[in-house]
N, C-alpha and C positions, 0 to 999 in steps of 0.2 A: 674572805673563805674564814671558817668559826673550825674549822677539824682537820686538824693538822696530822701525818701518815709522818711515818719513815718504813720507808722500804729496801731491807738486807739482802741482796743478792750475796749466791752462794756458786754459782753457774748453777752444773745442768743443760740438757736438751734446750730448756725455753733461753739461753741462750746459747745455743748451737749454731752452725755456718757449717751447710756443705757443699760442695763444689759445681750442684746444680740443683737451681730446685726444683729439680724433677726428686729427688732425691730425699725422702723421708726415714733412711736406714744409716746411710754412708755419709757421717758428718762428725765435726770435732767439735764435743760440748766443752762446756765453759769458755768457749770465745770473747765474745762479745760482753762489755761492762755496762755497769748498772743505768751510767749514764745513757747510753747508746739505747736498752731496754726500754726505761722511761722516754724517751724523745720520740719511739714509736708509735706509742698512745696518745699524741697531745690532748684526748678525754680525760685523762687524768685532771688533768688542771679542772675539769671542771668537777670535780667529786671530791677533793681535799689540796688541801698544801701540800706538794711534797717535800721529800726530801729524802734522797738517794745515798746508803754506801752500801760501797762494798767491801764483803768482810771474809768474801773464799772466793777461788775459783777454781772449783773441781769436777770433775762425775764422781753424782754420786755412790757408783758402785763402791767407789777410794771409801765413802765413810766410816768415820769409825766413832768408839766411845770419845777419843779429845776433841773429835769433829763437834760432834753433840753441843759439849761443855762450852767449846768454843763460841758454836752459834745461843748456846743459851747466855752467857755472857754478855753481846751483845745485844741482845733480846731484852733480857732484865735491863742492861745496863736502859732502852728506850724504853722499855715503860717503868722503869724511873724516874725518868724525864716531864714534869709537869705542863712541857710544851707542846708533848707529845700522847694523844689522845688515841691511836691503834701501830702498831705493827704487819706489815705484810714483809712473807719471807721469798724467794725465789727459790727454788729447790731440785734437781733431778729426780724425777719418779721412781728411778729405784729400788732409791730407801728411804725419798718420802716420809712413809708410813713409821716409820722407827725412830726419823728426826721429830717427828711432830709429835711422838705420844714420849719416849722423852722432855720434851719440853712443854707435853700438856701435866705431863708427874707435877714439874721442876718450877715451873719460876712462878713466882705471887704476885700477882694481881691480876684483878679484872678487865684489865683494858684489853681488845680484842686484838687475838693474832691471829694471822691467816697465811697458814701456808698456801704457795701456788706452784704451776708445774706446767709443762709441754710436755705431750706424745711426740711434737716433732719442731726439729729445727727454727732456728727464726727465719731465717733463708727460702722455708720451704713454700712453696707455691699456694698450699690452705693451710699457714703458721697456725695453734691454735692458741700459742704464749698470746700474744697482744691482748688478746678477748678475755684471757683468763687470768690474764695482768691486771684488766680492769673493773674485770667482775672480782677479782678479789679485795681490792681500793674501795669497792663500791660497799662490799663489806662490812669490811674493819673502819667502814666512816659510818656505821651504820649503827646509833645507840643500842638498836637492841641484839646487836652483837656481844653487849659486853658481858658478863660473867660466864660463858658459854664455853671456855677455855680455849684448849689451841684448836684452831678449825682448817681445811682443808675447802680450796677451791679449783675448781677443774669441770671444763664443761658446763657451763651451767647450775653446777650442783653443791653443794656447801656439803661439807663431811663433818661430823666430831671427829679428832684424833683417838677416841678410842675403836677399836675394829672395823679403824678403814684399814685397808691391802689393796697393793698391784693387782690385777685379776687377766690383766693381758700385756699382748707382748707388742702391738705397736696402734690398736686403735684410739682416737680420744678418746673411749667415754671407756677408760681402763682402770679405772675403781668400783672399788665396791665398800659395804659395811658391814660388816653383821649386828650393827646396833640402827642402821638403815639412812637415809639423808637427815640432814635436820633444815633441809630448808634449799627452797632454787632461790637461779635470781637471770633473772630476764631483762635486757636494757636496766633503766634505773627502778628497776619491781625486784623487790627481794621479798619471797614466802619462808617466811620460817614456819617448820610442821612440828619443832620435837626440842625439848631441851636434856642434856644427859643428866640421870639418875647416880650417877658413878662418882665421887669425890675427883676431884681435880686442883690442878691448880695451888689458888689461897690456900684450901684445906688440907692441902697434905704434909706429912712431913719430910717433904722432898725437899730439897734446892738442889741450884747446879753445884754445888762443895759437897754435898753427899757424894761418899764413897761408888765406884760400881762393882762389883767386886762381880768374878773371873764365872762364866757360864757357858755352857758349852750349848746347843743345841744337836742332837740325834734325826732320823726321817728311821723307821718300820717300811717296809715295803720286804717279799718274800723273801723269804734265805739271808736277809741280813745277820751280820755275824755279831753274836751277844759280847765278844771279847773287844768290840769297837766302846760299849761299854765300860769296859772294866777298862779302858784304856786312858778316857776321860777320871775317871775315877783315883788314878794312879800318878796322872797327872796334874792332883792337885786341886781342882776344880770347887768351887766351894754348891755349885748346883749342878744340874741336869733339866733340862727339858728335854721332852723327849714324845715327837711331833709324831703322835701311832696314827693307824690308820683309826678309820671309823670313830670311834669313841674314847680317843685315847689309843688305844688296843697293842696290844706287845707280846709276839710268841712264846709260850710257856719259857723256851729257852730265855729269851728276852726279857721277860716278868721275874725269871729267877735273878737277874745282873742287876735288872732295878734294884729290885727288893733287899740286895746286896749292897746297894750303891746307897741307899737310904740308911741302911740298918749305919753305914761308915760313919753316917752322919753328913752326908753330902745331902741336900736338896732336891728331889725329885719332883719333876711337873709335871703330868697329864695334860697335853695338848693335842690336838689333831693335826693332820696334814691336809682334810675336807677341804679346810674353807672357811665353811658351815658349821653351823651350829653350834652345841653348846657342848662340855665335856663335862658330865656329872660322873659324880662317885660309883662304882658299883654295888649297886645293893645286897650282890649277894653274897660282898664278900667284906665285912665291916672292919676287919684286922688289913685288907689292901686300902682301904678308902682312910686310915689311917696314915698309913705309910706313903701313899704319891697322894700328893695333890693335884687336883684339877684345876685348870686353867679356867672353865667357865667359857664364855665365848669371844675371849684373846687371844687368836693367832700364837704360832709357835715360837716370831720374834720379838711379840710384843710379851707376851709373857717372858721370853728371858729377860725383856729387861727393866718388866716391874721387878722380877726374882733379883737380880745385877741392885736396882736402887733399896728393895725391904731386908736385902742383907748386908750391902752396903751401911743401910740407916742403921740392922743390929737389931730388926722388929719382925715380929712373928710375920714369917711367908704366910698362914695359911691367914691369917686374919686381912694382910693386904693384898689376897686373892678373894677376899669375900668382901675385900672396901672399893677396892682400885678397877 
């Protein structure tokens, strides 16, 4: 077989086990090892030569920037191996959108990297992990997947890392993207429909070794305290992502503190808590647009990661949000 894939396992629900096969919520994640996951899907042998490595075993709610780096180094090592044609990373659904986006901005290779997860534990009567894993391998083994950056494969859907987020707490169709699907996979048929026009992987200035600046997120809500903004600034954060209502909006009181934070040297980016639609500058206030940056179609958590990298690399945050 000509295609060789490395599967890197990090834990999550896809490796979870419950006390009852009827339970899809009360379970222990990150229980099964990578060999068990692979053995449960014999059809993988028809897709590629598979090598599995366990690189972590966590519930992804506990992921951190150090975890991103650890996964990134393992993926980059695999990509640098001439015997490896593509990489599949198993991950928990809670924060897979963050890890995928970090890798999308920092990895240096055109080889396919596919993140895969599951909404139901492996012990469930209707576990979605095995088929998701098989489909992820099919995508990673497809020559047409090269150069598309980091992708996510779940529920027959193929998403690019940019703009993808979890949108439901329980359903197997729990993910969506502001940029839309880039393809679908059913049985052995892969239908590609799009390719991201944004800069990623080999064309970014970021690597796994790029320092990550401290950036926090605050969300707008009726009656939210502007003092929280000042607390973030006083606490020494280099940047703040404001998850505003609507078009990244802030109350008049919050806007005063956001302007003050930006004037003090902290980089402030306006994103939206809505989950869909771009955040654009407010044309009626040119001065405001110059003080507060806009996240575009990036959700708050992905805007945070880009800002962490941009500030860590010492490049213009304005240019970063326009390019990536």
